[in-house]
C-alpha positions as CSV (number, residue, x, y, z in Angstrom):
1,M,27.3,-3.6,-4.9
2,R,26.3,-5.4,-8.1
3,D,22.5,-5.5,-8.7
4,G,22.6,-9.3,-9.0
5,S,24.0,-9.7,-5.5
6,F,20.8,-8.1,-4.1
7,A,19.0,-11.2,-5.1
8,D,21.5,-13.2,-3.1
9,L,20.8,-11.0,0.0
10,V,17.0,-11.7,-0.1
11,T,17.4,-15.5,-0.9
12,P,17.8,-16.5,2.7
13,Y,14.3,-15.3,3.5
14,D,11.4,-17.6,2.9
15,R,9.4,-14.8,1.4
16,V,9.7,-11.2,0.3
17,A,6.5,-9.2,1.0
18,L,5.6,-5.8,-0.5
19,V,3.0,-4.0,1.7
20,L,1.3,-1.1,0.0
21,Q,-0.8,1.5,1.8
22,G,-3.8,3.4,0.5
23,G,-3.5,7.1,-0.5
24,G,-5.1,7.9,-3.9
25,A,-3.0,10.0,-6.2
26,L,0.0,9.5,-3.9
27,G,0.1,5.9,-5.0
28,A,2.5,6.8,-7.8
29,Y,5.2,6.9,-5.1
30,Q,4.7,3.2,-4.7
31,A,5.2,2.6,-8.4
32,G,8.6,4.4,-8.2
33,V,9.6,2.2,-5.2
34,V,8.7,-0.9,-7.3
35,E,10.8,0.3,-10.2
36,G,13.8,0.8,-7.8
37,L,13.4,-2.7,-6.4
38,F,13.1,-4.3,-9.8
39,Q,16.2,-2.4,-11.0
40,H,18.1,-4.3,-8.2
41,D,16.5,-7.7,-9.0
42,I,14.4,-7.7,-5.9
43,H,11.0,-9.3,-6.7
44,P,8.2,-9.8,-4.1
45,T,6.7,-13.2,-3.6
46,W,3.7,-11.7,-1.7
47,V,2.0,-8.3,-2.4
48,A,-0.5,-7.0,0.0
49,G,-2.4,-3.7,-0.6
50,V,-5.3,-1.5,0.4
51,S,-7.1,1.0,-1.8
52,I,-4.7,2.4,-4.4
53,G,-2.1,0.0,-2.9
54,A,-4.4,-2.8,-3.9
55,I,-4.5,-1.5,-7.5
56,N,-0.7,-1.3,-7.6
57,A,-0.5,-4.8,-6.0
58,A,-2.8,-6.3,-8.6
59,L,-0.9,-4.7,-11.5
60,I,2.3,-6.3,-10.1
61,A,0.8,-9.8,-9.5
62,G,-1.2,-9.7,-12.7
63,N,1.8,-9.3,-15.1
64,P,5.0,-11.2,-15.8
65,P,8.1,-9.7,-14.2
66,E,9.4,-8.1,-17.3
67,L,6.0,-6.2,-17.9
68,R,5.2,-5.1,-14.3
69,C,6.8,-1.6,-14.5
70,A,5.2,-1.1,-17.9
71,A,1.8,-2.0,-16.5
72,L,2.2,0.4,-13.6
73,S,3.4,3.1,-16.0
74,E,0.4,2.6,-18.3
75,F,-2.1,2.7,-15.4
76,W,-0.7,5.9,-14.0
77,S,-0.5,7.5,-17.5
78,R,-4.1,6.7,-18.1
79,V,-5.5,8.1,-14.8
80,A,-3.1,11.1,-14.7
81,P,-2.7,12.1,-18.4
82,P,-1.0,15.4,-19.4
83,S,-3.4,18.4,-19.5
84,P,-3.7,20.6,-22.6
85,W,-1.7,23.2,-20.8
86,E,0.9,20.8,-19.4
87,G,3.8,22.7,-21.0
88,A,2.9,26.0,-19.3
89,E,2.4,24.1,-15.9
90,A,5.9,22.5,-16.3
91,L,7.5,25.9,-16.9
92,W,5.7,27.4,-13.9
93,R,6.9,24.5,-11.7
94,R,10.5,25.0,-12.9
95,L,10.4,28.7,-12.2
96,D,8.8,28.4,-8.7
97,P,9.6,24.7,-7.7
98,D,8.7,25.1,-4.0
99,G,6.6,28.2,-3.8
100,P,2.9,29.1,-3.5
101,S,2.5,28.9,-7.3
102,I,2.7,25.1,-7.1
103,A,0.1,25.0,-4.4
104,V,-2.3,27.0,-6.6
105,L,-1.6,24.6,-9.6
106,N,-2.2,21.5,-7.4
107,Q,-5.4,22.9,-5.9
108,W,-6.7,23.7,-9.3
109,S,-5.9,20.2,-10.5
110,A,-7.7,18.7,-7.4
111,W,-10.8,20.8,-8.1
112,R,-10.8,19.7,-11.7
113,T,-10.7,16.0,-10.4
114,A,-13.5,16.6,-8.0
115,L,-15.7,18.2,-10.7
116,S,-14.8,16.0,-13.7
117,G,-13.3,12.7,-12.3
118,Q,-10.2,11.0,-13.9
119,P,-10.1,9.1,-17.2
120,G,-9.8,5.4,-16.8
121,F,-10.7,5.7,-13.1
122,F,-13.9,7.4,-12.1
123,R,-16.5,9.9,-13.4
124,P,-19.2,12.0,-11.6
125,R,-22.6,10.5,-11.6
126,A,-25.1,12.2,-13.9
127,A,-27.6,14.7,-12.4
128,V,-30.4,12.5,-13.7
129,E,-29.3,9.7,-11.4
130,W,-30.0,12.0,-8.4
131,A,-33.2,13.5,-9.8
132,A,-34.7,10.1,-10.6
133,A,-34.1,8.7,-7.1
134,G,-36.4,11.0,-5.2
135,P,-35.7,12.8,-1.9
136,F,-35.2,9.7,0.3
137,A,-33.0,7.4,-1.7
138,G,-30.4,7.7,-4.5
139,P,-26.9,6.7,-5.5
140,T,-24.6,5.6,-2.7
141,S,-21.6,7.5,-4.1
142,F,-20.7,10.7,-5.9
143,Y,-18.7,8.9,-8.6
144,D,-19.1,5.9,-10.9
145,T,-16.0,3.6,-11.1
146,A,-17.0,1.7,-14.2
147,P,-14.0,3.2,-16.0
148,L,-11.7,1.6,-13.4
149,K,-13.1,-1.8,-14.1
150,K,-12.3,-1.5,-17.8
151,T,-8.8,-0.3,-17.0
152,L,-8.1,-3.2,-14.6
153,E,-9.4,-5.7,-17.2
154,D,-7.1,-4.1,-19.9
155,L,-3.9,-4.2,-17.8
156,I,-4.2,-7.2,-15.4
157,D,-4.2,-10.9,-16.2
158,F,-6.4,-12.2,-13.5
159,D,-5.7,-15.8,-14.6
160,R,-2.1,-15.2,-13.8
161,I,-3.1,-13.8,-10.4
162,N,-5.1,-16.9,-9.6
163,R,-2.4,-19.2,-10.6
164,G,-0.6,-18.0,-7.5
165,D,2.8,-17.2,-8.9
166,I,2.7,-14.3,-6.4
167,R,0.5,-14.3,-3.4
168,L,-1.9,-11.3,-3.5
169,S,-3.9,-9.9,-0.5
170,L,-6.4,-7.1,-0.9
171,G,-7.8,-5.4,2.3
172,A,-11.5,-4.4,2.4
173,V,-14.3,-3.8,4.9
174,D,-17.6,-5.6,5.1
175,V,-20.3,-2.8,5.1
176,R,-22.8,-4.8,7.1
177,T,-20.5,-6.0,9.9
178,G,-17.8,-3.3,9.8
179,N,-15.2,-6.1,10.0
180,S,-12.0,-6.1,8.0
181,I,-11.5,-8.8,5.4
182,Y,-8.6,-9.8,3.1
183,F,-9.3,-11.2,-0.4
184,D,-6.3,-13.4,-0.7
185,T,-5.2,-15.7,-3.5
186,E,-4.8,-18.5,-0.9
187,T,-8.5,-18.4,0.0
188,H,-10.3,-16.5,-2.9
189,R,-10.4,-16.4,-6.6
190,I,-9.6,-12.8,-7.4
191,G,-11.3,-10.7,-10.0
192,P,-11.5,-6.9,-10.8
193,E,-14.4,-6.6,-8.3
194,H,-12.1,-7.5,-5.4
195,V,-9.6,-4.8,-6.4
196,M,-12.4,-2.3,-6.7
197,A,-13.8,-3.3,-3.4
198,S,-10.5,-2.6,-1.7
199,G,-10.6,1.0,-3.1
200,A,-14.2,1.8,-2.7
201,L,-13.8,4.7,-0.3
202,P,-17.2,6.3,0.7
203,P,-18.8,8.6,-0.1
204,G,-16.8,9.0,-3.3
205,F,-17.2,5.4,-4.4
206,A,-20.1,3.0,-3.9
207,P,-19.7,-0.3,-2.1
208,V,-18.9,-3.3,-4.3
209,E,-21.1,-6.3,-4.2
210,I,-19.3,-9.7,-4.1
211,D,-21.3,-12.9,-3.5
212,G,-24.2,-11.0,-2.0
213,E,-22.1,-9.0,0.5
214,F,-21.0,-5.3,0.1
215,Y,-17.5,-4.0,0.7
216,W,-15.8,-0.7,1.1
217,D,-12.2,0.5,1.2
218,G,-10.1,-1.4,3.6
219,G,-8.6,1.9,4.8
220,L,-11.7,2.6,6.9
221,V,-10.4,0.0,9.4
222,S,-6.7,-0.4,8.6
223,N,-5.0,1.4,5.8
224,T,-1.8,-0.7,6.0
225,P,-1.9,-4.5,5.5
226,L,1.2,-5.1,7.6
227,D,-0.7,-6.9,10.3
228,H,-2.1,-9.4,7.7
229,V,1.5,-10.3,6.8
230,L,2.9,-10.4,10.3
231,E,0.0,-12.6,11.6
232,D,0.2,-15.2,8.8
233,Q,0.6,-18.8,9.9
234,P,2.8,-20.7,9.9
235,R,5.4,-18.0,10.7
236,R,8.2,-17.7,8.1
237,D,11.4,-15.7,7.7
238,T,10.1,-12.6,5.9
239,L,11.6,-9.5,4.4
240,V,9.0,-6.8,4.2
241,F,9.1,-3.6,2.1
242,Q,6.4,-1.5,3.6
243,V,5.6,1.6,1.4
244,D,3.5,4.2,3.2
245,L,1.8,7.2,1.7
246,W,1.0,9.0,4.9
247,S,3.4,10.0,7.6
248,A,2.3,9.7,11.3
249,T,4.7,12.5,12.3
250,G,4.2,16.1,11.3
251,Q,3.9,19.7,12.3
252,V,1.2,21.5,14.3
253,P,-1.3,22.9,11.8
254,R,-1.4,26.6,11.2
255,G,-4.7,26.9,9.3
256,M,-7.8,24.9,8.3
257,S,-6.2,23.4,5.2
258,E,-3.3,22.1,7.3
259,V,-5.8,20.8,9.9
260,L,-7.5,18.7,7.2
261,E,-4.2,17.5,5.8
262,R,-2.9,16.5,9.2
263,Q,-6.1,14.7,10.1
264,K,-5.7,12.6,7.0
265,D,-2.1,11.9,7.8
266,I,-2.9,10.6,11.3
267,T,-6.0,8.7,10.2
268,Y,-4.4,6.9,7.3
269,S,-0.8,6.5,8.6
270,S,0.3,3.0,9.5
271,R,0.4,1.4,12.9
272,T,3.9,0.0,12.3
273,R,5.2,0.6,15.8
274,F,2.1,-0.9,17.4
275,N,2.2,-4.0,15.1
276,T,5.9,-4.6,15.6
277,D,5.7,-4.1,19.4
278,K,2.9,-6.6,19.6
279,V,4.8,-9.2,17.6
280,T,8.0,-8.6,19.6
281,Y,6.1,-9.2,22.8
282,E,4.6,-12.4,21.4
283,Q,8.1,-13.5,20.3
284,T,9.3,-12.9,23.9
285,L,6.6,-15.1,25.2
286,R,7.5,-17.8,22.7
287,N,11.1,-17.7,23.8
288,Q,10.1,-18.1,27.4
289,L,7.8,-21.0,26.4
290,V,10.7,-22.8,24.7
291,T,12.8,-22.4,27.9
292,L,9.9,-23.8,29.9
293,L,9.4,-26.7,27.6
294,D,13.1,-27.6,27.7
295,R,12.7,-27.9,31.5
296,L,9.9,-30.4,31.4
297,P,10.6,-33.9,32.7
298,E,11.5,-36.3,29.9
299,E,8.2,-38.2,30.2
300,L,6.2,-35.0,29.4
301,R,8.2,-33.6,26.5
302,D,6.6,-35.8,23.9
303,T,3.0,-35.4,25.0
304,P,0.5,-34.1,22.4
305,E,0.1,-30.9,24.5
306,A,3.9,-30.3,24.6
307,R,4.3,-30.9,20.9
308,A,1.5,-28.4,20.2
309,L,3.1,-25.8,22.4
310,R,6.5,-26.3,20.8
311,R,4.9,-25.7,17.3
312,A,3.3,-22.5,18.6
313,A,6.6,-21.4,20.0
314,C,8.3,-21.5,16.6
315,G,9.6,-18.0,15.8
316,A,10.6,-16.4,12.5
317,A,12.9,-13.5,11.4
318,V,11.1,-10.4,10.3
319,N,12.9,-7.5,8.7
320,I,10.8,-4.4,7.8
321,I,12.2,-1.9,5.3
322,H,10.0,1.1,5.8
323,L,9.7,3.7,3.1
324,I,7.4,6.7,3.7
325,Y,6.3,9.4,1.3
326,R,7.5,12.8,2.5
327,R,5.0,15.6,1.9
328,K,6.1,18.5,-0.2
329,S,5.9,22.0,1.3
330,Y,3.3,23.1,-1.2
331,E,0.9,20.1,-0.7
332,R,-2.5,20.5,0.9
333,D,-5.3,18.3,2.1
334,S,-6.2,17.6,-1.5
335,K,-2.9,15.8,-2.2
336,D,-4.6,12.4,-2.4
337,Y,-6.9,13.5,-5.2
338,E,-4.5,15.8,-7.1
339,F,-4.0,13.7,-10.2
340,S,-1.9,16.1,-12.4
341,N,0.6,14.4,-14.7
342,A,3.4,16.5,-13.2
343,G,2.4,15.6,-9.6
344,M,2.2,11.9,-10.6
345,R,5.7,12.0,-12.1
346,E,7.0,13.8,-9.0
347,H,5.6,11.1,-6.7
348,W,7.0,8.3,-8.9
349,E,10.5,9.9,-9.0
350,S,10.4,10.4,-5.2
351,G,9.7,6.7,-4.7
352,L,12.5,5.7,-7.0
353,A,15.0,8.1,-5.4
354,D,14.0,6.9,-1.9
355,T,14.5,3.3,-2.9
356,L,17.9,3.9,-4.5
357,A,18.9,5.7,-1.3
358,T,17.7,2.7,0.8
359,L,19.5,0.1,-1.3
360,A,22.7,2.0,-1.0
361,H,22.7,0.4,2.4
362,P,22.5,-3.4,1.6
363,E,23.3,-4.2,5.2
364,W,19.7,-3.4,6.1
365,L,18.6,-6.5,4.2
366,A,20.6,-8.9,6.4
367,M,18.4,-11.4,8.2
368,P,17.9,-10.5,11.9
369,S,17.8,-13.0,14.7
370,R,14.6,-15.2,15.0
371,L,14.7,-14.6,18.8
372,D,14.3,-10.8,18.8
373,G,11.1,-10.2,16.9
374,P,10.7,-7.8,14.0
375,V,13.5,-5.3,13.1
376,T,12.3,-2.1,11.5
377,H,14.5,0.3,9.4
378,D,13.0,3.7,9.0
379,V,15.4,4.4,6.2
380,L,15.0,8.2,5.6
381,R,15.1,10.9,8.2
382,D,13.1,14.1,7.7
383,D,16.2,15.7,6.2
384,G,16.1,13.2,3.4
385,K,19.3,11.4,4.3
386,P,19.5,7.7,5.1
387,S,19.5,6.8,8.8
């Protein structure tokens, strides 16, 4: 299929939403997915993200279409630069691509991040900050994210974001109430502080103050902003590309490292099935409501109550194309803070490859019936082949 015809496939939808999960260093996978979509002339009209997904989302919304992939590439190159011994690591990876050597390299990279931070992203707090605070108070995080603020200001045009060319939604959590909140261009003027709030995962990162309130990473409540997209009113025909970094399914752990990894997978994986089942049930109720309204006597069909119910019964087509990062055999529980340049490139290339495999099946983009509720395509099986 010609790339230009993919734009024709998505045109019938009122909007194309890109939904980006949180997952730290794994977020380079989402950048690869975006590159694949853009290669096929598929451009989102709404980007919703949490944590690293919020950063990727802001990079997309805050740049013109022709510069979005470059902005993503620049961000990931800054926060995951080549190490001085990158050549030796690359050779090691080629000689033992799936073996324990890669696990050792990745663990070393993660330890380096934990001790030293990542350029353009975060740095450890100085010892003097802890010493000066005394025994009963002190910093509220292990790391300082001031470098991230500068990176965001360098790479993102926040005036462009707030012009609303693309709708942007960033998930966060109110520290005082524990309630989820979305900073959305339809209701908020977005700045770097909103992006940082969405990614302020404790205890690594401190809460971000905005207008007198403090916010943490949205993943503490819901790591996938799919529900924010599905519950939006009024309902509209929507094509959703949902890009997850954690898989809900996995193997029974065989050791403590795998226990910690599996715990993260389950905690941060999306509730796609729960959300779609809920919306499907609601659509069934709306269908039944329409049937009931059609049976009303003529004198009751145009009452204010009947008109309100008919508006509420309006359905929409929802097609979810679900891409999920598949863990590598050598990855451990530190995979979300393993920021090696080689790992970043592997994640990016995986996202691109999965997207190209997905778009080899353009029939998945066809609009489903408005009567049936959301249709979900889990496009890759565990064996890596399209389903």
